[in-house]
C-alpha positions in Angstrom: 0.0 0.1 0.0 1.3 3.5 -1.0 2.1 5.6 2.0 0.5 9.0 2.3 2.7 12.1 1.7 3.4 13.5 5.2 5.5 16.7 5.5 7.7 17.3 8.6 7.8 21.1 8.1 6.9 24.0 5.8 10.2 25.4 4.4 9.8 29.0 2.9 12.8 29.9 0.9 12.1 33.7 0.8 15.0 34.8 -1.6 17.7 33.7 -3.9 20.0 36.5 -2.7 22.8 36.0 -0.2 25.6 38.3 1.1 27.9 35.2 0.7 28.8 33.3 -2.5 30.0 29.9 -1.1 31.7 27.5 -3.4 29.7 24.5 -2.2 26.3 26.3 -2.2 23.7 23.8 -3.6 21.4 26.8 -4.5 24.2 28.6 -6.1 23.1 31.8 -4.1 24.9 35.1 -4.0 24.4 39.0 -3.8 22.8 39.0 -7.2 20.7 35.9 -6.6 21.2 32.2 -7.8 23.5 31.4 -10.6 20.9 28.7 -11.6 17.5 29.8 -10.4 17.8 33.7 -10.9 17.0 36.5 -8.7 13.7 35.3 -7.1 12.0 36.6 -4.1 8.7 35.8 -2.5 6.5 38.7 -1.7 5.6 39.1 2.0 1.9 39.0 1.1 2.2 35.6 -0.6 4.3 34.0 2.3 1.7 35.2 4.8 -1.1 33.7 2.8 1.0 30.4 2.4 1.2 30.2 6.3 -2.5 30.7 6.5 -3.0 27.9 4.1 -0.5 25.7 5.5 -2.1 25.8 8.9 -5.1 24.0 7.5 -3.2 21.2 5.7 -3.8 17.9 7.5 -0.5 16.1 6.7 1.9 18.9 7.7 4.0 19.0 10.8 3.8 21.8 13.3 7.1 23.4 12.1 7.8 26.5 9.9 11.3 26.9 8.6 12.6 30.1 6.8 15.7 30.0 4.6 17.2 31.5 1.4 19.6 32.3 0.0 20.2 34.3 3.2 16.6 35.3 4.4 18.0 37.8 7.2 19.0 40.2 4.6 15.3 41.2 4.7 15.3 41.1 8.6 12.0 43.1 9.1 10.1 40.7 6.7 11.4 37.5 8.3 10.4 38.8 11.8 6.9 39.5 10.4 6.8 35.9 8.9 7.9 34.4 12.3 5.1 36.4 14.1 2.5 35.3 11.7 3.5 31.6 12.0 3.2 31.9 15.7 -0.1 33.5 15.5 -1.4 30.6 13.3 -0.3 28.0 15.9 3.1 26.8 14.7 5.0 25.8 17.6 8.4 24.9 16.1 9.6 28.0 14.3 13.1 28.7 13.1 15.4 29.5 10.2 18.8 29.0 8.6 21.3 31.8 8.6 25.0 32.4 8.3 24.8 35.0 11.2 26.2 37.9 9.2 23.8 40.2 11.2 25.3 39.5 14.6 27.5 42.6 14.2 28.1 43.1 17.8 26.9 41.8 21.2 24.1 44.5 21.6 22.7 44.1 18.2 22.9 40.2 18.3 21.2 40.1 21.7 18.5 42.7 20.8 17.7 40.8 17.6 17.6 37.4 19.2 15.2 38.8 21.9 12.9 40.0 19.0 13.2 36.6 17.3 12.3 34.7 20.5 9.4 37.0 21.2 8.2 36.2 17.6 8.2 32.6 18.3 11.6 31.5 17.0 12.9 28.7 19.2 15.9 27.5 17.1 18.3 28.6 14.5 20.3 26.6 12.1 23.7 28.6 11.7 25.7 27.8 8.6 29.6 27.9 8.9 32.3 25.9 7.4 35.5 26.4 5.3 33.5 27.7 2.4 31.6 30.4 4.4 34.8 31.7 6.1 35.8 34.0 3.2 32.5 35.8 3.7 31.5 35.4 7.3 33.7 36.1 10.3 33.9 33.5 13.1 33.4 36.5 15.4 30.0 37.0 14.1 29.1 33.4 14.7 30.6 33.5 18.2 28.7 36.6 19.1 25.5 34.9 17.7 26.1 31.7 19.8 26.4 33.9 22.9 23.2 35.9 22.1 21.0 32.7 21.5 22.3 31.4 24.8 21.1 34.5 26.6 17.8 34.6 24.9 16.9 30.8 24.9 17.1 30.1 21.3 18.4 26.7 20.4 21.2 26.4 17.9 22.1 23.8 15.4 25.6 24.5 14.0 25.4 23.3 10.5 28.6 22.4 8.7 29.7 20.7 5.7 32.9 18.7 5.0 34.9 17.4 2.2 38.0 15.2 2.0 40.2 18.4 2.1 38.3 20.5 4.5 36.8 18.7 7.5 34.7 19.8 10.5 37.7 19.3 12.8 39.7 22.3 11.6 36.6 24.5 12.2 35.8 23.2 15.7 39.5 23.7 16.6 38.7 27.5 16.1 36.1 27.6 19.0 36.7 27.4 22.6 34.8 24.7 24.3 32.6 27.1 26.2 31.4 28.8 23.1 29.9 25.6 21.8 27.9 25.0 25.1 24.3 24.0 24.5 25.0 23.9 20.6 24.1 20.9 18.6 26.6 20.3 15.8 25.4 18.6 12.5 28.2 17.9 10.0 27.3 16.6 6.5 29.1 15.9 3.3 29.3 18.4 0.6 27.1 17.3 -2.5 28.2 18.4 -6.0 24.7 20.2 -6.5 24.3 23.6 -7.8 27.6 25.7 -7.5 29.2 22.7 -5.7 28.9 20.8 -8.9 31.2 23.1 -10.7 33.6 24.5 -8.0 34.2 21.5 -5.8 36.4 18.7 -7.4 34.5 15.4 -7.5 37.6 13.7 -6.0 37.1 15.8 -2.9 33.5 14.7 -2.4 32.8 11.9 0.2 30.8 9.4 -1.9 28.0 7.6 0.0 27.4 3.8 0.2 25.0 4.0 -2.7 21.7 5.4 -4.0 19.2 3.1 -2.7 16.6 4.2 -0.3 13.8 6.8 -0.5 12.9 10.0 1.1 9.3 9.4 2.1 9.9 10.0 5.8 12.1 13.1 5.3 9.8 15.4 3.2 9.6 19.0 3.8 6.9 21.0 1.8 9.1 23.6 0.2 8.2 27.0 -1.4 11.2 28.3 -3.6 11.7 32.0 -4.2 10.0 31.9 -7.6 6.9 30.4 -5.9 7.4 26.9 -7.1 6.3 24.1 -4.6 8.5 21.0 -4.0 8.4 17.9 -1.8 11.9 18.7 -0.2 14.7 21.3 0.0 17.7 19.2 -0.8 18.1 19.7 -4.5 14.8 18.9 -6.0 14.0 22.6 -5.3 16.6 23.6 -7.9 14.8 22.0 -10.7 11.8 23.0 -12.8 10.7 19.5 -13.6 9.8 18.5 -10.0 7.8 21.6 -9.2 4.2 21.0 -8.3 2.4 24.2 -8.9 3.3 27.7 -8.0 2.0 29.8 -4.9 1.8 32.8 -7.0 -1.3 31.4 -8.8 -2.2 28.2 -7.0 -3.2 27.6 -3.4 -1.0 25.4 -1.3 -3.6 22.8 -1.1 -3.8 22.8 -5.0 0.0 22.4 -5.2 0.1 19.5 -2.7 -2.8 17.8 -4.6 -0.7 18.0 -7.8 2.2 16.4 -6.0 0.2 13.7 -4.6 -1.3 12.7 -8.0 2.1 13.2 -9.9 3.4 9.6 -10.6 6.9 10.7 -11.3 7.1 12.5 -8.0 5.5 9.7 -6.1 8.1 7.2 -7.7 10.9 9.4 -6.5 9.6 9.8 -3.1 8.4 6.1 -2.4 10.7 4.0 -4.6 13.8 6.3 -4.5 15.7 7.9 -7.2 18.1 4.9 -7.3 15.3 2.7 -8.8 15.3 5.2 -11.8 18.7 4.3 -12.9 17.7 1.0 -14.7 14.8 2.9 -16.2 17.0 5.7 -17.5 19.3 3.2 -19.1 16.4 1.3 -20.7 15.0 4.4 -22.2 18.3 5.0 -23.8 19.7 7.9 -21.6 22.3 5.9 -19.6 25.1 8.0 -21.0 23.8 11.0 -19.0 24.3 9.3 -15.7 27.5 9.8 -13.7 29.7 6.9 -12.6 28.9 7.6 -8.9 26.7 9.8 -6.7 27.2 11.2 -3.2 23.6 10.5 -2.3 20.1 10.0 -3.6 19.7 13.8 -3.5 22.7 14.3 -5.7 21.2 11.7 -8.1 17.7 13.3 -7.9 19.2 16.8 -8.8 21.3 15.4 -11.7 18.4 13.5 -13.3 15.7 16.2 -12.9 17.7 19.3 -13.8 18.0 17.7 -17.3 14.7 18.9 -18.8 14.9 16.5 -21.6 15.5 13.4 -19.5 12.9 14.5 -17.0 10.4 14.9 -19.8 11.2 11.3 -21.0 10.6 10.0 -17.5 7.3 11.9 -17.0 6.0 10.6 -20.4 6.9 7.1 -19.3 5.2 7.3 -16.0 2.1 9.1 -17.7 1.8 6.3 -20.2 2.1 3.6 -17.3 -0.6 5.4 -15.4 -2.9 5.5 -18.4 -2.2 1.7 -19.0 -3.0 1.0 -15.3 -6.3 3.0 -15.6 -7.4 1.2 -18.9 -6.7 -2.2 -17.3 -8.8 -1.1 -14.1 -11.7 -0.2 -16.2 -11.5 -3.3 -18.4 -11.4 -5.4 -15.3 -14.4 -3.5 -13.8 -16.5 -4.2 -16.9 -16.0 -8.0 -16.8 
């Protein structure tokens, strides 16, 4: 029996712009927007409506997460978004940020107090080797101190490659600076800008591309309004979009997602299962010899609009055949 689509959180990517231009960024974000996705930005009006609609969805967890790009370059807007999410009953509210705005201790503590009042109970702070040319470690230290003083939980989100590992980053902090901080270290994925600026030999390759993402879904709104089932690379494609909140309701977009056979195949069977099909359809030469994860494979397949179209046509024909067989069996 096919499992229902259940989403752990609503993720709102408010902007493609970022004050940094990190080499490993899967969104390829920067001061002028994304190298791949353009200079998108969700209007505040649309975001507030999306939160209203999300509060009514039955299969969505009680979490709202705001990200970018770097959403805090529009600080007053994100503060309004947090407050609105709180007013609609979301109890787990947070954001991803590189902490550039923690200029000094008074500013950092003032803003963290505002964030806490607005309902924010966690921040995911991005810092690693590739952020350091753009973000001072002193800003991160200042932010960590401010969050401790205002009761906001922190997840220090880092990435590692074979050449640049978390050990060297953590050596830059004193033990007391990381008190009450959860540290999450992942591998760099060759997605977005990381696909062109990080050598493949420097990437940690996973144990394979089997497995699916049906228990890890986050209902994601991209800066251009497109709706996706996750924020790990699928949101950097056009082919995996399920509607757009600029002209669809969130419920309509989710319905499209639930009834799209290609998306359901990716979610429930896993992108690894697509490899034999891609080869059977005559597009095996477009696959890479190895992938760092199912997310890397998913992005690599579905960023190729021609290949994505071939797969979508295949699953549409398959769905049509199933429907015809069902009708024929019902008539017997």
